[in-house]
C-alpha positions as CSV (number, residue, x, y, z in Angstrom):
1,M,-9.5,28.5,2.3
2,N,-9.9,27.9,6.1
3,V,-12.7,25.9,7.7
4,N,-14.9,28.9,8.5
5,D,-14.6,30.2,4.9
6,Q,-15.7,26.8,3.7
7,K,-18.7,26.8,6.0
8,V,-19.8,30.3,4.8
9,K,-19.4,29.3,1.2
10,K,-21.4,26.2,1.8
11,E,-24.2,28.1,3.5
12,N,-24.3,30.7,0.8
13,F,-24.6,28.0,-1.9
14,L,-27.4,26.2,0.0
15,N,-29.4,29.4,0.6
16,H,-29.1,30.4,-3.0
17,L,-30.3,27.0,-4.1
18,A,-33.2,27.0,-1.7
19,E,-34.2,30.5,-2.9
20,R,-34.2,29.4,-6.6
21,L,-36.3,26.3,-5.8
22,D,-38.7,28.3,-3.6
23,Y,-37.8,25.9,-0.8
24,T,-37.6,26.5,3.0
25,R,-34.5,25.1,4.4
26,H,-34.9,23.1,7.7
27,S,-32.4,21.9,10.2
28,V,-31.5,18.3,10.6
29,K,-30.3,16.9,13.9
30,P,-26.7,15.8,13.5
31,L,-26.1,12.1,13.4
32,I,-24.6,10.8,16.6
33,Y,-22.6,7.6,16.3
34,R,-22.8,5.0,19.0
35,N,-19.1,4.3,18.6
36,D,-16.1,5.4,16.7
37,L,-14.9,2.1,15.3
38,P,-13.1,3.5,12.3
39,H,-10.7,5.3,14.7
40,E,-10.7,2.7,17.6
41,T,-10.5,-0.7,16.0
42,L,-7.7,-2.8,17.5
43,D,-6.5,0.0,19.7
44,D,-6.4,-2.3,22.7
45,L,-3.8,-4.5,21.2
46,D,0.0,-4.3,21.6
47,Q,2.4,-4.7,18.7
48,A,2.7,-8.5,19.1
49,A,-1.0,-9.0,19.2
50,L,-1.4,-6.7,16.2
51,F,1.1,-8.8,14.3
52,D,-0.9,-12.0,15.1
53,V,-4.0,-10.3,13.6
54,F,-2.0,-9.3,10.6
55,L,-0.8,-12.9,10.1
56,A,-4.4,-14.2,10.3
57,Q,-5.7,-11.7,7.8
58,C,-2.8,-12.5,5.4
59,E,-3.5,-16.2,5.7
60,A,-7.1,-15.6,4.7
61,L,-5.9,-13.6,1.7
62,H,-3.5,-16.3,0.6
63,C,-0.7,-13.8,1.2
64,H,2.8,-15.2,2.2
65,V,4.5,-13.4,5.2
66,V,8.1,-13.8,6.2
67,A,9.4,-12.0,9.3
68,T,13.2,-11.6,9.3
69,P,15.8,-9.6,11.3
70,K,17.4,-6.8,9.4
71,Q,20.8,-8.6,9.2
72,Y,19.2,-11.5,7.4
73,L,17.0,-9.6,5.0
74,A,19.2,-10.2,2.0
75,Q,19.1,-14.0,2.5
76,A,15.3,-13.8,3.1
77,L,14.8,-11.9,-0.1
78,A,17.0,-14.4,-2.0
79,D,15.0,-17.2,-0.6
80,Q,11.7,-15.7,-1.8
81,I,13.2,-15.0,-5.3
82,E,14.2,-18.7,-5.4
83,R,10.7,-19.6,-4.2
84,Y,9.2,-17.7,-7.2
85,Q,11.8,-19.4,-9.5
86,G,14.0,-16.3,-10.1
87,G,13.9,-13.6,-12.7
88,P,13.4,-11.6,-14.7
89,L,13.2,-9.2,-11.7
90,L,12.1,-5.6,-11.5
91,Y,13.2,-3.4,-8.6
92,A,12.1,0.1,-7.5
93,D,14.8,2.8,-7.8
94,D,14.7,3.3,-4.0
95,P,17.7,4.3,-1.7
96,R,16.4,1.8,0.9
97,F,17.9,-1.1,-1.2
98,N,21.3,0.4,-0.4
99,D,20.3,1.3,3.2
100,Y,19.4,-2.4,3.9
101,G,22.4,-3.9,2.2
102,L,20.6,-5.1,-0.9
103,A,22.6,-3.3,-3.6
104,E,24.0,-6.6,-5.0
105,F,20.5,-7.5,-6.2
106,L,20.4,-4.4,-8.3
107,V,23.3,-5.6,-10.5
108,D,22.1,-9.1,-11.0
109,E,22.0,-10.1,-14.7
110,V,18.3,-10.9,-14.5
111,A,17.4,-7.7,-12.6
112,T,16.2,-4.4,-14.0
113,V,15.7,-1.2,-12.0
114,W,12.7,1.1,-12.7
115,Q,13.9,4.0,-14.8
116,K,13.0,7.6,-13.7
117,G,11.5,10.1,-16.2
118,A,8.5,10.3,-18.4
119,T,10.5,9.3,-21.4
120,Q,11.1,5.9,-19.9
121,R,7.4,5.0,-19.5
122,E,7.2,2.5,-22.3
123,I,10.4,0.7,-21.4
124,N,9.3,0.5,-17.8
125,L,5.9,-1.0,-18.9
126,E,7.8,-3.5,-21.0
127,H,10.0,-4.5,-18.2
128,A,7.0,-4.8,-15.8
129,Q,5.1,-7.0,-18.2
130,K,8.1,-9.3,-18.7
131,A,9.1,-9.4,-15.0
132,N,8.5,-12.6,-13.0
133,I,8.9,-10.7,-9.7
134,G,8.4,-7.0,-8.8
135,I,10.2,-5.9,-5.6
136,V,9.6,-2.8,-3.6
137,F,9.7,-1.2,-0.2
138,G,6.3,-0.5,1.3
139,E,5.4,2.3,3.7
140,Y,3.0,0.7,6.2
141,L,1.2,-2.5,7.0
142,L,-2.4,-2.7,8.2
143,A,-3.3,-5.4,10.7
144,E,-7.1,-5.2,10.2
145,S,-6.9,-6.1,6.5
146,G,-3.5,-7.7,5.8
147,T,-2.7,-4.7,3.6
148,V,0.6,-3.1,2.5
149,V,0.6,0.6,1.7
150,V,2.9,1.7,-1.2
151,E,3.5,5.0,-2.9
152,S,3.9,5.8,-6.6
153,S,7.0,7.9,-7.2
154,P,9.5,8.6,-10.0
155,G,11.5,5.5,-9.0
156,Q,8.5,3.3,-8.5
157,G,5.6,3.6,-10.9
158,R,2.2,1.8,-10.5
159,A,3.0,-0.9,-13.0
160,I,5.7,-2.4,-10.8
161,H,2.9,-3.3,-8.3
162,F,0.5,-4.9,-10.7
163,L,2.1,-6.2,-13.9
164,P,4.8,-8.7,-12.6
165,K,3.7,-12.3,-12.1
166,H,4.8,-12.2,-8.4
167,Y,5.2,-9.4,-5.9
168,I,7.4,-8.8,-2.9
169,A,7.0,-5.9,-0.6
170,M,9.5,-5.2,2.2
171,V,8.3,-3.2,5.3
172,P,9.8,-2.6,8.7
173,K,7.7,-4.2,11.5
174,S,7.6,-0.8,13.3
175,R,5.4,0.3,10.4
176,L,2.6,-2.1,11.3
177,V,-0.5,-0.1,12.4
178,S,-4.0,-1.2,13.3
179,R,-6.1,0.2,10.5
180,M,-6.5,2.3,7.4
181,T,-7.6,5.5,9.3
182,Q,-4.3,5.7,11.0
183,V,-2.5,5.8,7.7
184,T,-4.8,8.3,6.2
185,D,-4.4,10.5,9.3
186,L,-0.6,10.2,9.0
187,Y,-0.7,11.4,5.4
188,A,-3.1,14.2,6.3
189,E,-0.5,15.4,8.8
190,K,2.1,15.3,6.0
191,V,-0.1,17.4,3.8
192,A,-0.7,19.9,6.6
193,K,3.0,20.2,7.2
194,G,3.8,20.5,3.5
195,E,5.9,17.3,3.5
196,A,6.5,15.5,0.2
197,F,5.4,12.0,-0.5
198,G,4.4,9.9,-3.5
199,S,2.0,11.0,-6.2
200,A,-0.4,8.2,-5.4
201,L,-1.1,5.8,-2.5
202,H,-1.9,2.1,-3.1
203,F,-3.5,-0.1,-0.5
204,I,-2.7,-3.7,-1.6
205,S,-4.3,-6.6,0.2
206,G,-2.6,-9.8,-1.0
207,P,-2.7,-11.2,-4.5
208,S,-5.3,-10.1,-7.0
209,N,-8.4,-12.4,-7.0
210,S,-12.0,-12.5,-8.1
211,G,-15.0,-14.8,-7.3
212,D,-17.3,-13.2,-9.8
213,I,-17.6,-16.3,-12.1
214,E,-19.8,-19.0,-10.4
215,M,-18.3,-18.0,-7.0
216,V,-15.0,-19.7,-7.9
217,L,-12.0,-17.8,-6.5
218,V,-9.5,-17.1,-9.2
219,E,-6.2,-15.4,-8.2
220,G,-4.1,-13.2,-10.5
221,V,-7.1,-11.7,-12.4
222,H,-6.1,-8.1,-12.0
223,G,-2.5,-8.3,-10.7
224,P,0.1,-10.6,-9.3
225,L,-0.6,-14.3,-8.9
226,S,1.1,-14.3,-5.5
227,V,2.3,-11.7,-2.9
228,T,4.9,-11.9,-0.2
229,Y,5.4,-9.4,2.6
230,L,8.9,-9.4,4.0
231,V,8.5,-7.9,7.4
232,I,11.8,-6.5,8.7
233,E,12.1,-6.9,12.5
234,D,13.7,-3.8,14.0
235,C,16.0,-5.5,16.4
């Protein structure tokens, strides 16, 4: 259904509703916004300044950020695993682990890879519940909110993001954008082009926390106790 068909369908529905209610429809002046902040915020910043904003937001969220050149990514990941006191580890079944030279982590004795297929659901949940660290590749980083965008897929179910005690997301620095609307626009383009992507999108902003009880901030209420973003510098 195209846009014009949708408008006609909408008008027919509203006219029918007004007729049944014996109500005379009236026009309303369209709302004119004074600005377009949802689509302009941080547009004046270059990539370096955006990264500074991102770092500031992550600090406020108690989210750890490590920037590393691609050739040192394996060591940076090993350092973060040691920081979180090792396994058990749960990794996504993602070809980027091989692409970035991280295949050796997948055969570690304390590491488990997410299993594809509906029949593996229970075993994946069990591994996620027992995991000390969940490790994935993210799709985008949002400067305005210190957020990582991740997809659910056959090789990376939702539980890997929320059940392990600690969480590490690796994202190329080139995937840093200003705000959420940029990401939603990018995915809207994918939909329009018929391109495939994950079954669900998750916008994760640091470790889980809540201040509902007597305004005391408690981390790890609904998800990981701590979160690290490994930002892969493209040079």
